[in-house]
N, C-alpha and C positions, 0 to 999 in steps of 0.2 A: 839434758839427754838429747841425743840426736838419732834420727832414724834415716837409713839409706834405702831408697826405693829403686829397685832395678826394673827397667822396662826394655822392651825389644826395639831394635832398629829395622827389623825385617818386615817388608810390606807386601810380598807377592807370593802367590801359589804357583806350583808347577804348571797347572793347566787352566784353572779358573781365572777369569779376567778380573773379578772383584778383588779389591785390595784387602790385605790383612794388616796386622800390627798389634798394638795394645788393645785390650778390651776395656773400654773407657771406665765402666763403673768399678772394675777391679782396682783402678787407681783412685777414682773420686770417692768411693765409699770408704776405703781405707784411710785416705787422706783426711776426709772430713772428721772421722772419729779422732784421729791424732791432732788435727788442728784445733778441735774444741778443747783439748787439754794443753794447748800452746806448745806442742812438741815441734822442734825444728826438724825439717825434712829436706833432704837433698835427693835429686834425681840423677841416676847414673844409667848408662846404656852401654852395650858392648863397644860401640864406636864413638860414643858421645854425640852431641848435636841433636838433630830433630828426632823426636819419637813419633812414628806414624800411628794413627788411630784407625782401627778396623772400622770401615764405613758402616758395617752392620750393627756396631755398638754405639753409634752416635744417637742415642735415644735421649732427646732433650725434653721428653715428657717426664723423665726421671728428674725430679727437682734438684737433686744433688749434682747430677751430670750438668744440667743447665747452668746452675750457679757457678760451677768452676769453669765450664767452657766459656762463659762470658766474663771471667775474671782475668784481666790482662796480666797480672803477675803470675798466675798459675800457668797461663798459656805460654808466657815467656820461659818459664822453667821447662815446659814440655818441648819447646823449640831448641833449648840450649842445655841439654843434659850434659853432665860431666862424663869424662872418659874414666875407665877404671884406673888409669895411671894418675889421675888427679886426686884419687881418694886416699886418705890416711885412715886405714881400717880402725885403728884404736880410738878414733873420734866417735865411733858409733856404738850404741848399745843393741841396736836391732837392725837387721837387714830383711827387706821384704821383696820377694820376687812376684811382681804382678804378671798376669797372664795375657791371653790373646793368642791366637794360633801362631803369630809371628815368633813367639818365644821358642817354638819347637825347632826352629832353624838356628838360632844364635845364642841360646843359653847353655845347652848341654855340654859343649866342648870348650867353653870359655874359661881358661885356666886362671886368668886374672880375677874374674868374679868369684871363682871357687876359692881362691886364696884369701880374698877379702872376707868371704863368708866364714871360712874356717877361723880366721883371726878373730873375728867378732865372737864366734861361738866359743872358742877356746879361752877367751877373756871373760867368760861367764855371760856373754850376750845371747841374743835370741835370733833364731832363723825362722822366718815366716814365708809361706808361699801359698798361692791360690791358683786353682785350675791348671792351665798349661804352664803357669809360672813355676810349678813344681818340677818341671824339666830342669830347672837350674840346680836342683839338689842331687840329681842322678849321679854325678861324678865328683861330688865334694869328698875329698879324703881328709881325714883328721891327721894329726902329727904322727900317730902310730900306724899310718897307712891304711887304716880300716875305712870303709865307706861310711859317711855320716848316717845314711839311711838304713844300713844293715841292722836287722833285728829291731828297727824302730817302727812304731805304728804311724802310718801316714795315709793321707787320702790325696786325691787329685782328680783331674778330669777322667771320667770312666769310659770304658769301651762302649757302653750303651749310649752315653751322651754323644760320643763321637759319631756313632752310627746314626743317631737321631738327627744330627745336624747335617748329615750327608756330606761330610768332608773326608770320609775314610780314604777315598782314592787320592786325596791330595796330601795327607799328612805323612811325614817320614816314618812314623812309628805310632803304636798305641802307647800312651803314657802309662796306663794301668799295667799293661804287660811288662813294660820296662822297669817299673818300680818293683814288681815282683821278682823279675830276673836279677835285680840288684840286691835282693835279700830283704826288702822291706815287707812288713806286714801291712798289706793294703786293705783299707776298709772304705765303705761307701754307704750312702743312704739307700734305703730300700727302693725309693722312688727317684728317678732322674730329675735333675734341675731343682732340687730343693736344697736349702741351706744345710750344710753338714761340715763340721770341722773335726779334726783329730789333733790330739796333743800328746807329745811324748817328751816330758821334761821341758827343755828349752827349744823344742821344735814344734811349731804349730802350722798345720796345713789345712786348706779349705778345698772342698771338692770342685766348686764351680763359682761362677761370678756372683751368685747369690750369697756366697759365704764370706765376701771381703770385709763387710762391716763386722761380722762376728769374730774373725781372726784378729782384727785390730782391737776390739773390745777385750778379747781374752788376753791379748798381750799386755794391755794396760793394767788389767786386773792382776796379772802375774807380777808385773814390775812394781806396781804402786800399792797394792792392797793386801799383800801377803805379809 
């Protein structure tokens, strides 16, 4: 079984000087759960090549972050992600959209990634996304032209969380609002920034970076323990 992990290439905000990109533990925590089960994983990004990491997420007190950040093979994959055109969708059982604010700029409109995700899903595979990575699900259309998330229960980074991190003026849209506009049943935890996941058949979403380990564990449970 192979898993395809989608990460952003986008590293800048319209006005703020600090850099954005991937939120590191949304990758490392997911990766770690899968790696312990010897799952093969490939990294893809909209443009291929280097995946920028949001400087605010480089928390090396997080043991999992530190271990992978210091792992040469992992860093090599992060620097040399595949392009969507390199991917044979039928090779994968799972696609995972990792977040970080960068994803808000380059996931939503990427037709190649949407096509890969649809192919995996329609071959009985699983789509997973966390936090801002859920942007990648907004415009996935199935073969019958319906939106993947229409009438599905999903979560993702909430308006409250966006407001609390003070990036409202910088982001192109509110993810929670967009999900609702696209016909999803949006749910969230009562308290911001706590682990929360939602599952609707073969679609698993996590609200924020604290949910990355849980979505990976839930996916493995669904794939191997049912």
